[in-house]
N, C-alpha and C positions, 0 to 999 in steps of 0.2 A: 324547473332548472333555470338558472340565470346565466348570463354571459360573463360573469365575473371570473377572474382566475381562481384556480384551485389553490386554497391556502394550506400549506404544509409546514409543520414545525418539526425540525430536526433537533432531537434531544440527545445531548452528549455530555460527558464529564469535562473534557477540555483541559485536563491537567498536564498534558504532555503533547509532544508533536511527533507524529508518526504517520503510518499509512492511512488510518481512518481520518485523521486531521487533514491529510493531503486531499482526500476525496471531498471532504466538506468544503475545503477551500476552492476546489474546482467547481462544485455546485454553486457556491456563492459568487465566484468570479464570472461564471458563464450563465448566470441565471437569465440574462437577456436573450439567450438562445431558445428559451422556452417560456415566452410571455404568458402562456396559458396556465403556468404554475407559479404561484407566489411563494417563495421560500423564506421561512423564518428560522432562526437558530436560538436555542436556549442551552446555556452551559452552567455547570455547577462550580467552575473555577474561573476566576477572572485573572488569567495569566497571559503569557506571550501569545498563545493561540487565539484567545479572545481579542487581543489587540490586532492581530493579523486579520481576523475575520471582519472586524469593524472597518478596517481599511478598504475592504471591497465595497463598502456601502450597504451591505446586507443588514437587515434588522437583527440585532443580537440582544437577547435578554439574559439575565442572570438569576439563578436560584441559589439560596444559601448552601454553602459547602456541607458535605455530609461525612460523618464518621460512622461507619456501620455499627461499631461497638458502643456508640453513644446514642441511644434511642431518641433523646430529645432533639438531636440534630436532624435525625431522619424525619421526625414528625414536623419540625419547623420547615424543613425544605419542601416536604410534600404540601403543607398548607400554603406556602408561598407559591408553589407551582400551580395549585388549584386557583389561586387568585389571578395568576398570570393568564390562565386559560379563560377565566371569567372576563378579564379585560381585553384579551386578544383572541377572539374565537377563531378556531381553525377547523378545516375539514378532515384532517388526519394528522397523526403524530407518528414519527419514525424514531424509534430508539436505536442507538448504534452500539450498544454493548449489553452484556448480561447485567452489569452493574446498574445501568439506568433502567433496564427492563424490570429488575427486581424492585427498585425503590419507587418508581413512578407509575408503573403500569396500573396499579390499583386506582390512582387518581384519574387516569385517562379512562378507565372503565366506568368509574363513578360518573364522569362527565358524558358518558355514552359517545365518545369520539372513536372512530376507527383507529386501531392500533396496528402498526407494522413494525416488524423487527428486521433490521438490516444485518445480515449474517456476514461478518467480515473475516471470520476464521472458523475452522472446524470445531465441532463440539467434542471435547476430549475428556470430559468427566470432571472438569474443575468444579470446586464446591459452589462457586458463584453461579455457574450454569445449572447445577442441580437445584439450587434455590429458585433461580429465575424460571425454571421449567414449570413451576406452579402458576406462573403468570403467562398464560397462553395468548399469543398475538392472533390477530385476524388473518395475517398474511406475512410471509417471510420473503425477503429479497436476498438472494444468495449471490455472492460475487463470483462464483465459479461452480462448475459441476462437482468439483472435488469437495467444496464446503457443503454443497447440498447433499452429497452422499452420506453425511453424518447428521443430517437434520433430524431424523427419526429418533436420535438418542435423547433429544429434548422435546421436540415438537412433532410427534407423529400425527399424521392426518391433517396437518395444517397446510393450506394451499401455499405454493411457493413459485418463484420464477427466478431464473438466472439472468442477472443484468450485470454485465462487465462494467467495471469502473469507467467513468468518463475521464479521459486524460488529455490535458491541453498540450498543444505544441507550443513550447515556450519560446519567446523571442528574446532579443537583447543579449544573445550569447557573445562571449568574448572571442577574440581571434584565436584560431587553433594554434598557430605558431607561438603566439604570446603565452598561452597557457602551458604549452610543452616546454618552452624555454624557462618559464618560471619554476616548473617542477623538475627541471634537469633532464628532459628527454631530448636526445639528438634526433635529427631528421631521419636517420636510419633505424632508430629504435621502434620496434613494434610494442605498443603499449597495451597491456591488459588492465582493464579497470573493473573494480568491484566496489559498489556503493551500497552499503547496508548497515543496519543497526548492529551494534556489537553484542549480538546474541549468538550462542553456539550453534543453534539450528540453522543460522544463515550460511554456515559452511566455509567461513574464511580459512579455517584450518585445512579443509580439503584442497583449497586452491594452493595454499603454501606447500602442502605435500606434493601436489601435482607439479608445480614448477621446480621443486627441488629435484625431481626426477628427469627434468628436461635435459636432453643432450642435443644441442643444435649449435651451428656456427653463426646463426642469425642473431642480431642484437635485439634484446627484448628487456622489458622491465614491467613492474606491476605497481599500480596505484590502488591503495585501499582507503576509501573514504568512509568516515564514520567515527564517532567519538562515544566513549562510554558515558551513560547517564545514571547508572546505579552501581552500588558496590559489586554486585555479581558481574555486571558488564565490565567494570574496571578489572576484575580478576581475569576475566576471559581475554580482555585486550592485552593484559600483561603476559598471559600464556601464549598469545599469538606472537608477541615480540620475542619471547624465549624460543618458541618453535622455529622462527625464522633464523635466529642465531644458531640454534642447534643444527639446522639443515644447511647452514652456510649460504643463505640467500639474502642476508640483510642488505647487501649492496645492490640487490635487484629490486627490493621492495621499498616503497615509500608510503608510510602511514600518514595520511593527510589530515586526520582529525575531522571535526565537523566542517562540512562544506555546504554553503547555500547556493553553489553554482554547479550542481550535478550535471545539468544539461550541457554546460560548457566543458566539463570534464569528459563527458561522453563524446562530444564533438571533437575533442583533442586526442581521444584514444583510438585504438584500432580493433580491439576485441573486447567484448563484455563477457565476464565469467563469474557466476555466483553459484557454485555447486552446493546447494542446500543439503544439510544433514537430515532435514525433515521436510515434508512437503510444504511448499509455499501456497498459502490460501489463494492468492491471485498473483501479485507481483507487478506493481506499477513500474518498478525499476526496469523490468524486462521490456515493457512498452516504451519507456524512455530510451532504452538502448536501440530498439527498432526504429524509433523516430529519428535517432541520430545516424542511422545507416550502419550500425555495427553488427557484425555477426555475433550471435549469442551462443555460448556454450554452457550447458547446465545439465543437471540430472533430470531424468524424465519422471517427475513426481509432482502432483498437485497442479497449480495453475499454469506453469510453463508448458505442460502437455496440451493445454488449450490455446495458449498464446502462440507457440512456435509451430511452424510446419517445416517441411523438408527444404523449402526455399529460403527460410529466414533464420535458421539456427541449427545447432547440433544438439540433439537429445541423447543422453547416455544413460545406460542402466544405472540406477542409484547405487552408489558405493563403489563403482568400477573405476578405481584410481588410475589403472593402467590405460584404459581407454580415454579417460579425461586428459592425461598427459599426452597421449598420442594425438588427440583432437587439437589440442593447443599447439603442439609442434607442427602439425600439418598446416594450420592457419598461419602460424608465424612464418613458415618457410615459403608459403605460396600466396603472394599478394592477390593473384587472380581469384583464388578461392574465397578470399575475404570480400571481394567486390560483389559476388553474386548474391549472397544473403544480405549484404549491406544495401544493395539496390532494391531488394524486395521488401525490406523492413518497413519503410514509411507507409507503404500501401497496406501492409498487414496490420500495422498499429492503427491506422485510420479505420479500417474495416471493423476492428474489434472495439475501439474505444472513442470514436468520434464524439465529442461532448454533446453536440446538438442531437445526434441520433440516440445516444444513451439516455439523455435527459427526457427525450420523447418517450422512450420505453418506460422510464421511471414514472412519468406522468400517467401513462396508460395503466400501469399496474396499480397506482394509487387510486385512480379513477374507478377501476373495477371494484376496489374494496369499498369506496364511498358509495357507489351505486348499489352494491350488494346490501 
């Protein structure tokens, strides 16, 4: 063994910006917290995410884009990836989706490099997962106990470990009063914030139904951050606007569109509520809410069950709209109740997702596979 750092290559598509990309950005930005691990990145798309990743100073390589229905593009990209591994030897490769696992695992196997799969969501029977199940990794990293509970659907008997995402505490936030004034919130308003992609399972419609049933004399309003990126998301976004109008709460809701300052929104709000319609695999936004000192209200399903405890949030039986409304009303009307979970939030977030600690766990997991 030598004393050189462990060389790890993260392999991802990189054609969009979402939760996986947020994690990769954290790994790149905080790589100095774990000097024993040298992290490299390879992407199949040279877009906005690749640009963001390069700005961190992390090594970023590109492989030719792939269209699964066009076999020559698959062959060309695999060949290029093989040359990349020849020129830049690594100790292990981590694939971050079933797509990359399906396309490139064979090359990694041929090079006899340890292969890890980072499981960012549950296995739900998608056709890509079924195809990728024939490319068995040496080890699986699961972002939560919930995702690992579905691991056997694709990779039974493969060793695994739960490693929660590393989440940075972001600095440079804007002044709370400035943000509230910009978005039309008075000092007396209790602001409920929801920041999530425009996908139905994120539960925006549950939040709108809950606030439509609120009966309170206290002043409140809702900020919904997120913009549609696909035709399906656009249709869903338009349905939310119609629902708000039908329920008579359009004057209480502000759809903010895409925001790059979510931590500032959190710091300017008073309650975080994202009542998912389906289990959240992990939920970085819940960690960001805890970091901001916000009480969190959500349904008890998936990752939030591991993130929140009795001191930091309110977990409600999935689908119980009456209890969701009641919990929001209670927090809106009682400032003291908002302060207790808010005070406990930052410590809880740090215990679960401190970047230095989590990257150390990641290094140990990779090292165990390399040694094996």
